[in-house]
C-alpha positions in Angstrom: -9.0 -33.0 22.7 -9.1 -34.7 19.3 -6.7 -37.6 18.8 -4.4 -37.0 15.8 -5.2 -39.2 12.8 -2.8 -42.1 12.5 -0.7 -42.0 9.4 -1.4 -44.3 6.5 1.2 -47.0 6.2 2.0 -48.8 3.0 4.1 -51.8 1.9 6.6 -51.0 -0.8 8.8 -53.1 -3.0 11.9 -51.2 -4.3 13.4 -51.8 -7.7 16.6 -53.2 -6.2 18.1 -56.7 -5.7 16.7 -57.1 -2.2 14.4 -59.8 -1.0 12.6 -57.8 1.6 9.7 -55.3 1.2 9.5 -52.1 3.3 7.0 -50.1 5.2 6.6 -46.3 4.7 4.4 -43.7 6.1 2.3 -41.5 3.7 2.1 -37.8 4.5 -1.5 -36.4 4.5 -0.9 -34.3 1.3 0.0 -37.4 -0.7 -2.6 -39.7 0.8 -5.3 -39.1 -1.9 -2.9 -40.0 -4.6 -1.6 -43.3 -3.1 -3.1 -46.6 -4.3 -2.0 -50.2 -4.9 0.0 -50.3 -8.1 1.4 -46.8 -8.3 5.1 -45.9 -8.1 6.3 -43.8 -5.3 9.6 -42.1 -4.7 11.0 -43.2 -1.3 14.1 -42.4 0.7 16.4 -45.4 0.8 19.7 -44.9 2.6 21.3 -41.8 1.2 19.3 -41.7 -2.1 15.8 -41.8 -3.4 14.6 -44.7 -5.4 11.5 -46.0 -7.2 9.2 -48.1 -5.1 6.0 -50.0 -6.0 3.0 -49.8 -3.7 1.8 -53.3 -2.8 -1.0 -52.2 -0.5 -1.9 -50.7 2.9 -0.6 -52.4 6.1 -1.7 -52.2 9.8 -0.3 -49.7 12.1 3.4 -50.1 13.0 5.1 -49.4 16.3 8.4 -48.5 14.6 9.3 -45.0 13.4 8.9 -45.0 9.6 10.2 -42.7 6.9 7.7 -40.9 4.7 7.4 -41.3 1.0 8.7 -38.4 -1.0 6.3 -38.3 -3.9 3.7 -40.3 -5.9 4.9 -40.8 -9.5 1.8 -41.9 -11.3 -1.7 -40.5 -11.6 -3.2 -44.0 -11.8 -2.0 -47.6 -11.0 0.5 -49.3 -13.3 -0.6 -52.8 -12.2 -3.7 -54.4 -10.8 -4.2 -56.6 -7.8 -4.5 -59.7 -10.1 -1.2 -58.8 -11.8 0.5 -58.3 -8.3 -0.6 -61.8 -7.4 1.1 -63.0 -10.6 4.3 -61.0 -9.8 4.4 -62.5 -6.3 4.1 -66.0 -7.8 7.0 -65.3 -10.2 9.2 -63.9 -7.4 8.5 -66.9 -5.2 9.0 -69.6 -7.8 12.2 -68.1 -9.4 13.6 -66.9 -6.0 13.9 -63.3 -7.2 13.2 -60.0 -5.4 9.6 -58.9 -5.9 10.7 -55.3 -6.7 12.9 -56.5 -9.6 10.1 -58.7 -10.9 7.8 -55.7 -11.1 10.5 -53.6 -12.7 10.9 -56.4 -15.4 7.2 -56.4 -16.0 6.9 -52.6 -16.6 8.2 -50.8 -19.7 11.9 -49.9 -19.6 13.0 -46.4 -18.7 10.1 -45.2 -16.5 11.8 -45.7 -13.2 13.9 -42.9 -11.6 16.8 -43.6 -9.2 16.8 -40.0 -7.9 14.5 -37.1 -8.6 14.9 -33.3 -7.9 11.6 -31.6 -7.3 12.2 -28.3 -9.2 10.3 -26.2 -11.6 12.9 -26.7 -14.4 12.1 -30.3 -15.0 9.1 -29.7 -17.2 10.8 -26.8 -19.0 13.7 -28.9 -19.9 11.6 -31.5 -21.7 11.5 -31.4 -25.5 9.1 -28.9 -27.0 6.7 -31.6 -28.4 7.0 -33.9 -25.4 6.1 -34.0 -21.8 7.8 -36.0 -19.0 5.9 -38.8 -17.3 8.0 -40.6 -14.7 11.2 -41.3 -16.6 9.8 -42.0 -20.1 8.6 -39.3 -22.4 5.1 -39.1 -23.8 4.9 -37.9 -27.4 2.4 -35.2 -28.3 1.3 -33.8 -31.6 -0.6 -30.8 -32.9 -3.9 -31.3 -34.6 -5.9 -28.6 -36.5 -9.6 -28.3 -37.1 -11.5 -25.8 -39.4 -13.7 -23.2 -37.8 -16.6 -21.2 -39.3 -15.0 -18.0 -40.8 -15.6 -14.9 -38.7 -17.6 -12.2 -40.5 -15.5 -10.1 -42.9 -12.5 -12.5 -42.9 -10.8 -12.7 -46.2 -10.1 -16.3 -47.3 -6.4 -17.2 -47.5 -4.6 -17.8 -50.8 -2.0 -20.2 -52.1 -0.8 -22.9 -49.7 -3.0 -21.5 -46.9 -6.1 -22.1 -49.0 -5.0 -25.6 -49.8 -4.4 -26.4 -46.2 -7.8 -25.0 -45.2 -9.5 -27.0 -48.0 -7.8 -30.2 -46.6 -9.0 -29.4 -43.1 -12.6 -28.8 -44.3 -12.6 -32.1 -46.3 -11.1 -34.2 -43.5 -12.5 -32.5 -40.5 -9.2 -32.6 -38.8 -5.5 -33.1 -39.7 -2.3 -33.5 -37.8 0.6 -31.1 -38.3 2.6 -34.2 -39.4 0.1 -35.0 -42.2 -0.1 -31.4 -43.3 3.7 -31.2 -43.4 4.0 -34.4 -45.4 1.4 -33.1 -47.9 2.5 -29.5 -48.3 6.0 -29.3 -46.9 6.9 -26.6 -44.4 3.6 -25.1 -43.3 4.1 -23.5 -39.9 3.5 -19.8 -41.1 0.3 -20.8 -42.9 -1.0 -22.7 -39.9 -0.2 -19.9 -37.5 -2.0 -17.5 -39.8 -5.1 -19.7 -40.1 -5.4 -19.8 -36.3 -4.8 -16.0 -36.0 -7.6 -15.4 -38.5 -10.0 -17.7 -36.6 -10.3 -20.1 -39.5 -8.8 -23.0 -37.6 -8.0 -24.1 -34.1 -5.1 -26.1 -32.8 -5.1 -28.8 -30.1 -2.0 -30.4 -28.7 -2.6 -34.0 -27.5 -0.8 -37.3 -27.0 0.0 -39.5 -30.0 1.2 -43.0 -30.0 4.4 -44.1 -31.7 3.1 -46.9 -34.0 5.8 -49.4 -35.2 3.5 -50.4 -38.1 2.4 -46.8 -39.1 3.9 -47.0 -42.6 2.1 -50.2 -43.5 -1.4 -50.7 -45.0 -3.2 -53.9 -44.3 -5.9 -55.4 -46.5 -8.6 -57.3 -44.8 -8.8 -61.1 -45.3 -11.4 -63.7 -44.4 -11.0 -66.9 -42.4 -9.7 -69.9 -44.4 -11.6 -73.1 -44.8 -10.4 -75.7 -42.3 -9.6 -79.4 -42.9 -11.0 -82.0 -40.6 -8.2 -82.0 -38.1 -8.1 -78.2 -37.9 -11.9 -78.1 -37.3 -11.7 -80.7 -34.5 -8.9 -78.7 -32.9 -10.9 -75.4 -33.2 -14.0 -77.0 -31.7 -12.1 -78.2 -28.7 -10.6 -74.8 -28.1 -13.9 -72.9 -28.4 -15.7 -75.5 -26.2 -13.1 -74.9 -23.5 -13.5 -71.1 -23.8 -17.3 -71.5 -23.4 -16.6 -73.3 -20.1 -14.8 -70.3 -18.7 -12.1 -72.4 -16.9 -8.4 -72.9 -17.2 -7.8 -75.4 -20.0 -4.2 -76.1 -21.3 -3.7 -77.7 -24.7 -0.8 -78.9 -26.8 -1.4 -78.3 -30.5 1.0 -80.6 -32.2 1.0 -80.0 -36.0 3.5 -80.9 -38.6 5.1 -78.0 -40.3 2.7 -76.4 -42.7 -0.4 -78.0 -41.1 -2.1 -74.6 -40.4 -1.6 -74.1 -36.7 -1.7 -70.3 -37.2 -5.1 -70.4 -38.8 -6.4 -72.4 -35.8 -5.0 -69.7 -33.5 -6.7 -66.9 -35.6 -10.1 -68.5 -35.6 -10.0 -69.5 -31.9 -8.9 -65.9 -31.0 -11.8 -64.6 -33.2 -14.1 -66.6 -31.0 -12.6 -65.2 -27.8 -12.9 -61.6 -29.2 -16.5 -62.2 -30.2 -17.2 -63.2 -26.6 -15.6 -60.0 -25.3 -12.4 -61.6 -24.2 -8.8 -60.6 -25.0 -5.8 -62.7 -26.3 -2.1 -62.8 -25.8 0.2 -64.4 -28.4 3.8 -65.2 -27.7 6.4 -65.8 -30.4 10.0 -66.9 -29.7 11.9 -64.5 -31.9 11.4 -60.9 -33.0 12.2 -62.1 -36.5 8.8 -64.0 -36.5 6.8 -61.0 -35.2 6.3 -58.9 -38.3 5.0 -61.8 -40.4 2.6 -62.9 -37.6 1.4 -59.3 -36.9 0.6 -58.8 -40.6 -1.6 -61.9 -40.5 -3.4 -60.6 -37.4 -3.8 -57.0 -38.8 -5.3 -58.4 -41.9 -7.8 -60.6 -40.0 -8.8 -58.3 -37.1 -10.0 -54.7 -37.0 -9.7 -54.5 -33.2 -6.8 -53.0 -31.3 -3.5 -55.0 -31.7 -0.4 -54.2 -29.8 3.2 -55.5 -30.3 5.8 -55.9 -27.6 9.4 -56.9 -28.3 12.9 -55.7 -28.0 13.2 -54.7 -31.7 10.9 -51.6 -31.0 12.3 -48.3 -29.9 11.9 -47.5 -26.2 9.2 -44.9 -27.1 7.3 -47.4 -29.2 7.4 -50.0 -26.5 6.3 -47.5 -23.9 3.3 -46.4 -26.1 2.3 -50.0 -26.9 2.3 -50.9 -23.2 0.2 -47.8 -22.3 -2.3 -48.7 -25.0 -2.7 -52.2 -23.4 -2.9 -50.7 -19.9 -5.7 -48.3 -21.0 -7.8 -51.1 -22.4 -7.4 -50.0 -26.0 -6.0 -53.3 -27.1 -7.8 -56.7 -27.6 -4.8 -58.7 -28.9 -1.2 -58.4 -27.7 1.6 -60.1 -29.6 5.2 -60.3 -28.6 8.3 -62.1 -27.5 8.9 -63.5 -24.0 8.5 -60.2 -22.1 5.0 -59.9 -23.4 3.9 -62.5 -20.8 3.8 -59.5 -18.5 1.6 -57.4 -20.8 -1.1 -55.7 -18.7 -3.9 -57.0 -20.8 -7.1 -57.8 -18.8 -10.0 -60.2 -19.5 -7.8 -62.9 -21.1 -9.7 -65.6 -22.9 -6.7 -67.2 -24.7 -3.0 -67.4 -24.5 -1.0 -68.8 -27.4 2.6 -69.9 -27.1 3.8 -70.4 -30.7 6.8 -72.7 -31.3 6.6 -73.6 -27.6 9.8 -75.7 -27.8 12.1 -72.7 -28.3 14.7 -72.0 -25.7 14.5 -68.2 -26.3 11.3 -68.2 -24.1 13.8 -68.5 -21.2 15.4 -65.3 -19.9 19.1 -66.0 -19.3 20.0 -63.1 -17.0 18.5 -61.2 -14.1 15.0 -62.6 -13.5 15.5 -66.0 -15.2 11.9 -66.7 -16.0 10.5 -68.9 -18.7 7.6 -67.2 -20.6 6.3 -70.6 -21.9 5.9 -71.9 -18.3 4.5 -68.6 -17.1 1.8 -68.7 -19.8 0.4 -71.8 -18.1 0.6 -70.1 -14.7 -1.1 -66.9 -15.9 -3.7 -68.8 -17.8 -4.6 -70.8 -14.7 -4.9 -67.6 -12.6 -7.1 -65.9 -15.3 -9.1 -69.0 -16.1 -8.0 -68.8 -19.8 -7.4 -71.3 -22.5 -3.7 -71.8 -23.1 -2.4 -73.3 -26.3 1.2 -74.5 -26.7 1.8 -75.0 -30.4 4.7 -76.7 -32.2 5.7 -79.2 -34.8 8.4 -80.4 -32.5 7.2 -79.9 -28.9 9.5 -80.3 -25.9 9.7 -83.9 -24.8 8.6 -82.6 -21.4 5.5 -81.1 -23.0 4.8 -84.3 -24.9 5.2 -86.4 -21.8 2.8 -84.1 -19.9 0.2 -84.5 -22.7 0.6 -88.2 -22.7 0.0 -88.1 -18.9 -3.2 -86.1 -19.4 -1.9 -82.8 -17.9 -2.5 -81.2 -21.3 -5.1 -82.0 -23.9 -3.4 -83.1 -27.1 -4.7 -81.7 -30.4 -3.0 -83.1 -33.5 -2.7 -81.7 -37.1 -1.1 -84.6 -38.9 -1.2 -83.3 -42.5 -0.2 -80.2 -44.4 -3.1 -77.9 -45.4 -2.1 -77.8 -49.0 -2.3 -81.6 -49.2 1.3 -81.8 -50.3 3.5 -84.6 -48.9 6.2 -83.8 -46.4 9.5 -83.0 -48.2 11.6 -85.8 -49.5 14.6 -86.1 -47.3 18.1 -87.5 -47.9 20.9 -88.0 -45.3 24.5 -87.4 -46.7 27.2 -89.1 -44.7 30.1 -86.6 -44.4 32.4 -88.7 -42.3 34.9 -89.1 -45.1 34.4 -85.6 -46.6 35.3 -83.5 -43.6 37.1 -80.8 -45.6 34.1 -80.2 -47.9 31.4 -77.5 -47.3 29.1 -79.1 -49.9 28.9 -82.8 -50.8 28.5 -83.3 -54.5 24.8 -84.3 -54.0 24.0 -80.9 -52.3 26.1 -78.9 -54.9 24.2 -80.6 -57.7 20.8 -80.0 -56.0 21.6 -76.3 -55.6 22.3 -75.9 -59.3 19.2 -77.9 -60.3 16.9 -76.0 -58.0 18.2 -72.7 -59.3 17.7 -73.7 -62.9 14.2 -74.8 -62.1 13.3 -71.4 -60.6 13.0 -72.7 -57.0 14.3 -71.0 -53.9 16.7 -72.6 -51.5 17.4 -72.2 -47.8 20.9 -73.3 -46.5 21.1 -73.8 -42.8 24.3 -73.7 -40.7 24.0 -72.7 -37.0 27.3 -70.9 -36.8 28.0 -67.3 -38.0 31.3 -65.8 -39.2 33.7 -67.1 -41.8 35.9 -69.6 -39.8 35.6 -70.7 -36.2 39.2 -70.6 -35.3 42.8 -69.8 -36.4 45.6 -72.3 -35.8 49.3 -72.2 -36.3 50.6 -75.1 -38.3 54.0 -74.6 -36.9 53.5 -74.4 -33.1 49.8 -75.3 -32.7 48.9 -71.9 -31.3 45.1 -71.3 -31.3 43.7 -67.7 -31.2 41.5 -67.4 -28.2 39.5 -64.6 -26.5 41.4 -63.3 -23.5 38.1 -62.7 -21.6 36.3 -65.9 -22.5 37.2 -69.6 -22.7 36.4 -69.7 -26.4 38.2 -69.4 -29.7 37.8 -66.2 -31.8 35.7 -66.4 -34.9 37.1 -64.8 -38.1 34.7 -62.4 -40.0 36.1 -61.9 -43.4 34.0 -58.9 -44.4 35.5 -56.9 -41.5 38.9 -58.7 -41.5 38.8 -59.2 -37.8 38.5 -62.0 -35.3 35.6 -61.7 -32.9 34.4 -63.3 -29.6 30.7 -64.0 -29.9 30.3 -63.8 -26.1 32.0 -60.5 -25.2 32.5 -58.8 -28.6 36.3 -58.6 -28.1 37.9 -58.2 -31.5 41.4 -57.9 -33.0 42.6 -57.4 -36.6 43.4 -60.6 -38.5 47.1 -61.4 -37.9 49.4 -62.2 -40.8 51.8 -64.3 -38.7 51.3 -66.5 -35.6 51.1 -64.4 -32.4 52.8 -67.2 -30.6 55.9 -68.0 -32.8 55.6 -65.4 -35.7 55.4 -68.2 -38.2 53.5 -67.2 -41.4 52.0 -70.7 -41.6 48.7 -70.0 -40.0 45.4 -71.4 -41.2 41.6 -70.9 -40.7 39.6 -74.0 -39.8 35.9 -74.5 -39.3 33.2 -72.7 -41.2 30.4 -70.3 -40.6 27.6 -68.7 -42.6 29.9 -66.0 -44.1 32.2 -68.7 -45.6 29.2 -70.7 -46.9 27.9 -67.5 -48.6 31.2 -67.0 -50.3 31.3 -70.6 -51.6 27.7 -70.4 -52.8 28.5 -67.3 -54.8 31.6 -69.0 -56.3 29.6 -72.1 -57.1 26.5 -70.3 -58.5 27.6 -66.8 -59.7 24.2 -66.0 -61.3 22.3 -66.7 -58.1 20.8 -64.0 -56.0 22.2 -64.8 -52.6 21.7 -63.3 -49.1 22.7 -64.2 -45.6 20.6 -64.0 -42.4 22.4 -64.1 -39.1 23.1 -61.7 -36.3 25.6 -59.8 -38.4 23.3 -59.1 -41.3 20.1 -58.3 -39.3 21.5 -55.6 -37.0 19.5 -52.4 -37.0 15.9 -51.7 -37.4 14.0 -53.8 -40.0 17.0 -56.1 -40.7 14.9 -59.3 -40.3 11.9 -58.0 -42.2 14.0 -56.8 -45.1 15.6 -60.3 -45.8 12.3 -62.1 -45.2 10.5 -59.8 -47.6 13.1 -60.7 -50.3 12.3 -64.4 -49.9 8.6 -63.8 -49.9 8.7 -61.6 -53.0 11.0 -64.0 -54.9 13.9 -61.5 -55.2 16.3 -64.0 -53.6 17.2 -67.4 -54.9 19.3 -68.7 -52.0 19.1 -67.6 -48.3 21.9 -68.8 -46.0 21.3 -68.5 -42.3 21.5 -69.7 -38.7 18.6 -70.9 -36.7 16.8 -67.6 -37.5 15.7 -69.2 -40.8 14.4 -72.4 -39.2 11.7 -70.8 -37.1 8.1 -70.6 -38.2 8.6 -68.8 -41.5 6.2 -69.6 -44.4 8.0 -69.3 -47.7 5.9 -70.9 -50.5 8.7 -70.6 -53.1 11.2 -72.6 -51.1 11.6 -76.1 -52.7 15.0 -77.0 -51.4 16.5 -77.0 -48.0 20.1 -77.9 -47.3 21.5 -78.5 -43.8 25.2 -77.9 -44.1 26.1 -79.4 -40.7 23.3 -81.2 -38.9 25.1 -82.3 -35.8 27.0 -79.2 -34.6 24.9 -79.1 -31.3 25.1 -82.9 -30.6 28.3 -82.9 -28.7 27.5 -79.9 -26.4 27.7 -80.8 -22.7 23.9 -80.4 -22.2 21.3 -83.1 -21.7 19.0 -81.4 -24.2 21.6 -81.6 -27.0 19.8 -84.5 -28.8 16.4 -82.8 -28.5 17.7 -79.5 -29.8 19.4 -81.2 -32.7 16.2 -83.0 -33.6 14.1 -79.8 -33.3 16.5 -77.7 -35.5 16.7 -80.3 -38.3 12.9 -80.9 -38.2 12.1 -77.2 -38.2 14.4 -76.2 -41.0 13.2 -79.2 -43.0 9.7 -77.8 -42.6 10.5 -74.7 -44.6 10.6 -76.8 -47.8 7.6 -77.5 -50.0 5.1 -75.2 -48.4 3.8 -73.9 -51.7 2.5 -75.7 -54.8 5.7 -77.6 -55.5 7.0 -80.6 -53.5 10.0 -80.0 -51.3 13.4 -81.7 -51.0 15.8 -81.7 -48.0 19.4 -82.7 -48.0 21.1 -83.2 -44.6 24.8 -83.4 -44.3 25.9 -85.1 -41.1 28.9 -86.7 -39.4 26.4 -88.8 -37.2 23.9 -90.3 -39.6 23.1 -93.1 -37.2 22.3 -90.9 -34.2 18.6 -91.2 -33.4 18.2 -87.4 -33.2 19.4 -87.1 -36.8 17.8 -90.2 -38.3 14.4 -89.7 -36.6 14.3 -86.1 -37.7 15.1 -87.0 -41.3 12.3 -89.7 -41.2 9.7 -87.3 -39.7 9.4 -89.6 -36.7 8.7 -87.4 -33.8 7.0 -89.9 -31.5 9.8 -92.5 -32.0 12.3 -89.8 -31.2 10.4 -88.9 -28.0 10.3 -92.6 -26.9 14.1 -92.9 -27.2 14.8 -89.5 -25.7 12.5 -90.1 -22.7 14.1 -93.5 -22.1 17.5 -91.8 -21.8 16.2 -89.0 -19.6 14.5 -91.5 -17.2 17.7 -93.5 -16.9 19.8 -90.4 -16.1 17.2 -88.6 -14.0 16.6 -85.6 -16.1 13.3 -83.7 -16.8 10.5 -84.7 -16.9 11.6 -87.3 -14.4 13.3 -84.7 -12.1 13.3 -81.0 -11.4 16.5 -79.0 -11.8 18.1 -75.8 -10.5 21.4 -74.4 -11.5 23.7 -72.3 -9.2 26.4 -70.3 -11.0 29.2 -68.4 -9.2 31.3 -66.0 -11.1 34.2 -63.7 -10.3 37.2 -62.0 -11.8 39.6 -63.9 -9.5 39.8 -67.6 -10.2 40.8 -68.7 -6.7 38.2 -66.7 -4.9 35.4 -68.0 -7.3 36.5 -71.6 -6.8 36.6 -71.1 -3.0 33.1 -69.5 -3.0 31.8 -72.5 -5.1 33.2 -75.0 -2.6 31.7 -73.0 0.3 28.3 -73.0 -1.5 28.5 -76.8 -2.0 29.3 -77.3 1.7 26.4 -75.1 2.8 24.0 -77.0 0.5 25.1 -80.4 1.8 24.7 -79.2 5.4 21.2 -77.9 4.8 20.3 -81.0 2.9 21.4 -83.2 5.9 19.8 -81.0 8.6 16.4 -80.7 6.9 16.4 -84.1 5.1 15.8 -82.7 1.7 15.8 -85.4 -1.0 17.9 -83.4 -3.5 21.0 -84.6 -5.4 23.8 -82.0 -5.4 26.2 -82.2 -8.3 29.4 -80.2 -8.3 30.9 -77.7 -7.9 32.7 -77.9 -11.2 33.9 -75.3 -13.8 31.1 -74.4 -16.1 31.5 -75.7 -19.7 32.1 -72.1 -20.6 34.6 -71.6 -17.8 35.2 -68.0 -18.4 32.9 -65.4 -20.0 33.6 -61.6 -20.2 36.6 -61.9 -17.9 34.7 -63.7 -15.2 35.5 -67.2 -14.1 32.5 -69.4 -13.7 31.7 -72.4 -11.5 28.4 -74.4 -11.4 26.4 -76.6 -9.1 23.4 -78.6 -10.4 20.6 -79.6 -8.1 18.2 -82.5 -9.0 15.1 -83.6 -7.2 12.1 -85.8 -7.9 9.9 -83.5 -5.8 9.7 -79.8 -6.8 8.8 -78.7 -3.2 11.9 -80.3 -1.8 14.1 -78.5 -4.3 12.5 -75.1 -3.6 12.7 -75.5 0.2 16.5 -76.3 0.0 17.1 -73.3 -2.4 15.1 -71.0 -0.1 17.2 -72.0 2.9 20.4 -71.8 0.9 19.5 -68.3 -0.4 18.8 -67.1 3.1 22.1 -68.2 4.5 24.6 -68.0 1.6 27.0 -65.1 1.8 29.5 -65.1 -1.1 32.3 -62.6 -1.1 31.6 -59.2 -2.5 33.7 -60.0 -5.5 31.7 -63.1 -6.4 28.3 -63.0 -8.0 25.8 -65.8 -7.3 22.8 -66.6 -9.6 20.1 -69.3 -9.1 18.4 -70.6 -12.1 15.2 -72.6 -11.5 14.4 -74.9 -14.4 17.6 -74.0 -16.4 17.4 -74.3 -20.2 21.1 -73.5 -21.0 23.5 -75.7 -19.2 26.7 -74.0 -20.6 
């Protein structure tokens, strides 16, 4: 008697916040379709959820549930990518299933799925359903040799047929754009046998409406040539090689990236380019589209879900040689990597602040090591931790000390505002604005605070208008005549009397970009003024529209938050004004000085990048602080020395490794109690296992309440990373906060608020 064939057993990670993976049996009819990297529908409790196949496992003695269905015709991730996902899950102490879910395009997972015949029929007429995300299809028409005796069409039908014969093929979309409504004519051409129609998949291209002219590599100066030679030599070696490309603003870092990537592409390798903000993506993509004729994909949150899905699939199918995107692009399924570029590597936006709290800048080094690629971290103001690593020989330092156009760095002046606290503009800055406008130059004005006024206060009783959900004041937005919370979007109409005592003597204090815009328009009524912040860039193309206005010279003055400080190349900008340089200095964060230096230095770097020299005026209440004075003097290395000395004395990175634990809940007492219990557990585990970790807290978070949730924090510091991870792993295995309290672990935190 023949023994029954034992069932295939697979390991599956489910897309749920669970640390464990699970084993399932595969029924014989689904066995041919199961492979590592495909999604499967599995029974989980009373529902069916998406799972990711991690691979086969040995026979199991326990009784296993069977998978319900296989959701993909081919794997969504490779074995090498799975190794990367496992590393991420282990390092950031996050469930593997959620790591994989983060890496895949949004919307393809299904939480429950009915297996009925109506699913396909219910899809839109021009789309088919794949998993949970729709694939767009289009109709394409090709001419056929006319059957004998067929009368040629007349009018629009003849014009369409002539187009098909000239082009060989045309999409229904193109025909419609050329001739208007054409469905009857196309149907008739097919009926007559003069054309045939094929329906096939088409990609949603975020740059479909743009035409790119080809350009050639630019000549390099000596420093650029040395940097490029180092990068190409490292690629020839075929080993992991990390670099820090430290170049002053305007020194031509992007041209070095372009030529190094061209070398990688010529050798049959691919490239991944990370940028910190979606506002920077269009400008960079245009430079790459003009330089390269190979496939280029873009991945960032500014695309529609369909566009992101299509770009991801182009990469997965090997149709892309270069992928460009924001932090989530670190998970792009691009194979054969020769080079990874992290532009503006100092930016905090590379860190994901919720869910899987990864840092794409750090993961670029991890992925580069796994794939034996060259990794370039580029910045005019690198992180002091990166600079320290380069000085210690962990990264190879490449330096671009001069601007490519051989212009001097902008002339910089500090303006002491300590006795002018009520003024938005010092007389020196007001005069410079008028002079630059008269001379035909463009101006950037930087203030890292949006809205009109930062708080409303009653002069009678001292009442301050605060958000009921968050421990912050409400910001007044004059255009909408409402006060907003910038953390939870709570809003109320602007009151005419004090909500506390009904006194009409209420006043607005503090200033934001909206108020600066109003004052600039009053000061210079003939100037063409625009504002770039989160309020003015909502909606598709908001960033690109404003940036295009500066590039084309249709704007004289652009006022903005940190959006305008990052990586933009505006040759017409000859004046930069920093309205308040020290707004971030007093934040309760050990990186406050570093961030202040970076912001000032970056926004200064937007001046004088064209043919005319630049000028920068910096208004500050702390002219003697080393972060402000060193930035104004373009003294990066001197700033690093002072900042590293402070960090070493206080035991902060790079001299220690950090992890943050945040507990939040709607009930203040329960949250505080849970934080106390977490601290007690950490201290016990530390004693029992002799972990050399300093435990600080618990204490209320600097933002003690956000979106109605009270927040408590603990901070862990250790000289040894392994000690820190061992303690966190044991803590995570034992901690049991109440159901009403959320607990989040943040390894290598960037935001301490």
